[in-house]
C-alpha distance (Angstrom), angle and dihedral (degrees) to the residues before:
residue distance angle dihedral
M1 . . .
A2 3.73 . .
R3 3.83 116.7 .
T4 3.82 99.0 -111.9
R5 3.78 134.3 126.9
Y6 3.77 92.8 -101.5
A7 3.80 108.5 125.2
S8 3.79 122.0 -121.5
D9 3.75 128.9 -141.4
R10 3.83 114.0 -140.4
G11 3.84 91.8 -157.8
L12 3.76 94.8 51.1
I13 3.78 89.9 43.5
A14 3.80 91.5 53.0
R15 3.75 92.2 50.1
M16 3.85 92.7 47.0
G17 3.87 86.8 50.2
A18 3.81 91.9 48.3
T19 3.88 88.6 50.1
M20 3.81 91.6 50.1
F21 3.84 89.1 47.8
L22 3.83 90.7 53.3
L23 3.79 89.5 49.2
G24 3.79 88.6 53.5
L25 3.81 89.4 51.0
V26 3.75 90.7 51.0
F27 3.88 89.4 48.1
T28 3.79 90.0 51.0
G29 3.80 93.4 48.9
F30 3.84 89.1 45.8
I31 3.80 91.5 56.5
I32 3.93 93.3 44.8
A33 3.84 90.2 48.2
L34 3.82 91.7 50.7
Y35 3.87 90.2 46.3
F36 3.81 92.7 55.0
V37 3.85 94.4 43.4
L38 3.83 97.4 45.0
F39 3.81 105.1 30.3
L40 3.77 104.2 28.5
Y41 3.79 105.1 28.2
G42 3.83 93.4 28.6
N43 3.75 95.7 49.0
R44 3.74 92.5 46.4
H45 3.84 88.1 58.4
H46 3.88 91.6 36.1
N47 3.77 93.2 -125.2
G48 3.76 107.2 93.9
G49 3.86 90.5 118.7
S50 3.77 98.2 84.6
G51 3.79 93.0 53.4
S52 3.80 97.2 40.3
G53 3.84 87.2 52.2
L54 3.83 89.7 57.1
V55 3.77 92.5 49.3
V56 3.89 92.3 50.2
I57 3.82 92.5 47.5
S58 3.85 92.0 45.5
V59 3.81 92.7 50.5
L60 3.86 92.1 49.8
I61 3.77 92.8 47.9
G62 3.83 90.4 44.2
L63 3.79 90.3 52.4
A64 3.81 90.7 49.4
V65 3.78 92.3 50.2
A66 3.87 91.8 45.9
F67 3.72 91.6 47.2
G68 3.75 93.2 47.7
G69 3.83 92.3 46.6
Y70 3.81 92.0 48.9
Y71 3.81 97.4 47.2
W72 3.71 100.8 34.1
S73 3.84 103.7 32.5
D74 3.72 92.5 114.2
K75 3.78 94.1 52.5
I76 3.79 92.5 43.9
A77 3.89 92.7 49.9
L78 3.79 92.0 46.6
N79 3.69 93.5 52.2
T80 3.76 93.6 44.7
A81 3.77 92.7 51.5
R82 3.79 92.3 42.0
A83 3.74 87.6 -127.5
Q84 3.88 128.0 164.0
L85 3.70 125.8 -149.5
V86 3.82 111.1 -117.0
T87 3.84 138.2 -163.1
P88 3.75 126.1 -152.3
Q89 3.77 87.8 -98.0
S90 3.82 93.4 57.6
G91 3.81 93.9 88.7
P92 3.81 145.6 -59.0
Q93 3.83 94.5 -68.3
A94 3.83 93.1 46.6
A95 3.83 88.7 48.5
R96 3.77 89.1 52.4
L97 3.84 93.7 45.4
H98 3.77 91.4 49.7
Q99 3.80 93.6 47.9
I100 3.79 93.3 53.6
I101 3.90 92.8 46.2
D102 3.89 88.6 49.0
R103 3.77 88.8 56.3
I104 3.88 95.7 45.7
C105 3.84 91.6 48.2
A106 3.85 90.4 49.5
L107 3.82 87.8 51.2
A108 3.75 93.3 46.7
N109 3.84 96.1 40.2
M110 3.76 91.6 -130.4
P111 3.78 136.1 130.7
K112 3.78 116.5 -89.7
P113 3.80 113.8 -107.4
R114 3.85 125.8 -144.4
V115 3.77 113.0 -85.3
G116 3.79 129.3 -138.1
I117 3.72 143.0 177.2
S118 3.82 126.4 -143.8
P119 3.85 117.5 -152.5
M120 3.91 91.1 -141.1
N121 3.78 115.2 124.4
M122 3.89 89.0 -143.7
P123 3.83 107.9 106.2
N124 3.82 105.5 -122.1
A125 3.79 147.2 111.2
F126 3.86 137.5 -155.9
A127 3.70 137.8 -175.2
T128 3.87 125.6 -156.3
G129 3.72 141.8 157.9
R130 3.74 132.6 117.5
S131 3.76 95.1 -106.5
S132 3.82 139.4 1.8
K133 3.77 91.1 -94.9
V134 3.82 92.9 64.4
A135 3.87 98.8 23.2
V136 3.79 121.2 128.7
V137 3.75 130.9 -164.3
V138 3.83 119.3 -157.9
A139 3.68 133.4 -170.3
T140 3.75 124.9 -169.2
Q141 3.76 122.1 -126.2
G142 3.71 88.3 -118.7
L143 3.76 91.5 59.4
L144 3.81 93.6 47.8
D145 3.81 89.9 50.4
R146 3.77 95.5 51.3
L147 3.84 109.0 37.8
N148 3.74 128.5 67.5
D149 3.80 119.2 -131.9
R150 3.80 97.6 -91.6
E151 3.86 92.3 48.4
L152 3.85 88.0 46.6
E153 3.75 90.4 50.5
G154 3.81 90.8 53.5
V155 3.83 90.6 52.6
L156 3.78 94.4 46.7
A157 3.85 91.3 47.8
H158 3.76 87.8 55.4
E159 3.79 91.4 51.1
L160 3.82 95.3 44.9
S161 3.78 87.6 53.0
H162 3.81 87.5 64.6
V163 3.72 89.7 55.6
A164 3.82 94.1 44.9
H165 3.84 90.9 50.8
K166 3.91 95.6 45.1
D167 3.75 92.0 -122.8
V168 3.86 92.9 163.4
A169 3.79 91.0 60.7
V170 3.77 93.6 42.8
M171 3.89 93.0 51.3
T172 3.81 92.3 43.6
V173 3.83 92.4 55.2
A174 3.87 89.8 44.2
S175 3.79 91.8 49.6
F176 3.77 95.6 52.2
L177 3.72 97.1 87.7
G178 3.76 94.1 48.2
I179 3.81 90.6 51.5
I180 3.81 92.4 53.8
A181 3.87 93.8 45.6
A182 3.79 91.5 48.4
L183 3.85 89.9 50.9
L184 3.78 90.5 49.2
V185 3.67 92.0 54.4
R186 3.81 94.3 47.8
M187 3.72 95.5 43.2
G188 3.89 91.1 46.9
F189 3.78 89.2 51.6
Y190 3.75 92.6 51.6
A191 3.81 91.9 44.0
E192 3.76 90.6 57.1
L193 3.79 93.8 41.5
F194 3.76 93.0 54.1
G195 3.69 100.2 39.5
G196 3.77 111.0 -57.6
G197 3.79 107.7 -146.6
G198 3.78 96.2 24.9
R199 3.78 131.7 -89.3
G200 3.75 94.9 -113.9
R201 3.78 93.8 61.0
S202 3.80 128.2 91.3
N203 3.86 118.3 -89.2
N204 3.85 89.8 -111.0
N205 3.77 92.7 54.0
N206 3.80 89.9 46.9
Q207 3.81 91.4 52.4
N208 3.73 93.0 47.6
S209 3.94 95.9 45.9
L210 3.91 90.5 55.6
P211 3.83 94.1 69.1
I212 3.80 90.6 45.2
L213 3.77 92.2 55.5
L214 3.82 90.9 44.0
I215 3.85 91.4 51.2
V216 3.81 91.7 46.9
M217 3.92 88.2 50.8
V218 3.83 91.9 49.5
V219 3.89 90.2 48.4
G220 3.81 88.2 48.6
I221 3.85 94.3 46.8
V222 3.87 92.8 50.1
T223 3.83 92.1 46.0
Y224 3.75 93.4 46.3
A225 3.82 91.6 50.8
V226 3.76 95.9 48.3
S227 3.80 95.4 43.4
F228 3.85 91.2 45.6
L229 3.79 91.1 57.3
L230 3.84 93.2 45.3
I231 3.73 91.8 47.5
R232 3.82 91.7 50.6
L233 3.84 87.9 48.9
L234 3.77 91.3 51.5
S235 3.78 89.7 48.2
R236 3.81 92.6 54.3
Y237 3.80 90.5 48.8
R238 3.82 90.4 51.7
E239 3.87 91.3 51.2
L240 3.85 89.4 50.8
S241 3.80 89.1 48.9
A242 3.86 91.8 50.1
D243 3.85 90.1 48.3
R244 3.81 90.7 53.1
S245 3.77 99.4 41.0
G246 3.86 91.0 46.0
A247 3.78 93.8 47.2
L248 3.80 92.2 50.0
L249 3.72 92.8 46.1
T250 3.85 94.9 56.0
G251 3.85 92.7 31.9
Q252 3.77 88.5 -135.4
P253 3.83 110.0 103.4
S254 3.75 90.8 154.7
E255 3.84 90.4 63.2
L256 3.83 91.3 53.5
A257 3.79 88.0 47.0
S258 3.75 90.0 51.9
A259 3.89 91.1 48.6
L260 3.80 90.6 50.1
I261 3.88 91.5 54.0
K262 3.78 92.2 46.1
V263 3.80 95.4 47.3
T264 3.83 96.6 45.9
G265 3.81 92.3 44.0
D266 3.79 93.0 49.3
M267 3.78 89.9 44.5
A268 3.73 90.2 63.8
R269 3.87 89.8 60.3
I270 3.87 92.8 51.9
P271 3.80 112.6 103.4
T272 3.79 112.6 -101.6
R273 3.81 90.5 -125.4
D274 3.78 90.9 60.7
L275 3.78 92.4 46.6
R276 3.76 91.0 51.6
Q277 3.84 89.5 56.0
A278 3.81 88.6 53.0
E279 3.82 96.8 46.3
P280 3.85 98.6 92.6
L281 3.81 86.2 71.5
N282 3.77 97.2 47.3
A283 3.84 92.0 113.2
F284 3.80 89.2 55.3
Y285 3.69 100.7 43.2
F286 3.77 127.0 101.6
T287 3.79 85.7 -121.1
P288 3.88 125.6 3.8
A289 3.82 118.7 -101.0
F290 3.91 93.5 -112.3
S291 3.76 100.3 40.6
G292 3.80 92.9 100.1
R293 3.77 97.4 51.2
K294 3.83 110.7 94.0
G295 3.79 103.9 -35.4
Q296 3.79 125.9 -90.2
T297 3.73 129.3 -74.1
S298 3.82 118.2 -148.4
L299 3.84 89.7 -100.6
N300 3.85 90.0 51.2
T301 3.75 89.2 50.1
L302 3.73 91.8 52.4
F303 3.74 94.2 55.4
S304 3.82 94.3 37.1
T305 3.85 123.6 111.7
H306 3.83 88.2 -147.8
P307 3.76 134.1 48.6
P308 3.80 120.0 -109.7
L309 3.73 117.1 -79.5
E310 3.78 91.2 -118.3
K311 3.89 90.6 58.0
R312 3.67 93.2 48.5
L313 3.82 93.4 49.5
A314 3.93 90.0 45.4
Q315 3.79 89.3 56.4
L316 3.79 93.9 48.3
D317 3.78 90.9 48.9
K318 3.82 89.9 51.4
I319 3.87 87.3 52.5
S320 3.79 92.4 48.5
K321 3.79 90.1 53.8
Q322 3.86 91.0 47.2
L323 3.87 88.9 52.7
G324 3.83 90.5 45.4
R325 3.85 92.9 -115.8
P326 3.69 116.8 121.5
A327 3.83 112.6 -132.9
D328 3.83 116.0 -114.4
C-alpha cells in the first residue's frame, strides 16, 4: 500500500486478503486439474498434445492481455471515455477540478495525478493507472455540472484512494486466472467446432482427443465461474474501502453520501443507449452505469462490481456517527 494519509480498515483488508487467498486456492486447483487431465489422462491415451497446446496458447494470450491492461489501462480508459487531459488553464471547470484535486493530494500527502474531463453527460468519475506516476483521474462533464464542490471533493477523494492503494495492480493480478480460464473455454470450443483433434490424425486419436478438449473446457468453465465471483467480491470490498478512506480523509462522509444519491438518481434518467456505451468502464467508475435503474436484486449484487447503494450509504452513516457529524 502506498504511504499516504488514507486510512485503512483492518476488517476490509482481512476480507480482501481472504478473497485473494481463495483466488490462490482456485489457481492451485486449476493447475492441478490441468496437470491430471493433460499429463496423466492425456499421456495414458497418447493424445495430451491438443489440450496442452490450448493451455500454452491461452496462458500466453492471457499474459499479453494482463500486461496490456496493466501498462496501458490509463490510455485505454481515456480513449473509451473520450476524455481529454486538462490543465488549470483549460477553462473554469478544469481549474475547479484541479483546485479540488490539489487539496486532496495535499491532505493525503500523495503525488498529483494527471487530470482529465470526459464530455459524457452521464455523471461519473474514474481513476486508473498502474502507479501514481502515470495515474489519471477523470470526471465527466455530467458530474461537474451536477455536484457542488464539497460533493465533488468526496467523489474525487474516493477515486484517489484507488490510486493510493494501487487497485489497478491488485485487480489485474486477481483477474489473470479468469482471463486464462475464459480463453481456454473459447479456444476449446473453437477447436471442437473446427475439427478438434486435427483432421490429419487417425480416427482413434481424433476420438480420444475430443474428451480431452471437453474436460479442459469444463475445468475452464468452473474455474472462470468461481474466479469471476471472487473477483467481483474483491471489487466490491475495494469500493467500500475507497468510500471509507475517502470519507475519513475529507472528514465529510455526508457529502460523499449526497454525491452517491445524486449520481445514482440522475443515472436512472440517462438514456439506456448512453449507459450501454459507458458500460465497458463500469469496474472503474465511481458508481456503475446501471446501478441507478431499479435497485439491485441479490443476484445482481452477486455479479456487480460495486456494493449496493444502501450498503455504501449505511457505511457512510456509520462513519458520520463516529466523527460526531450526523449524515444529511
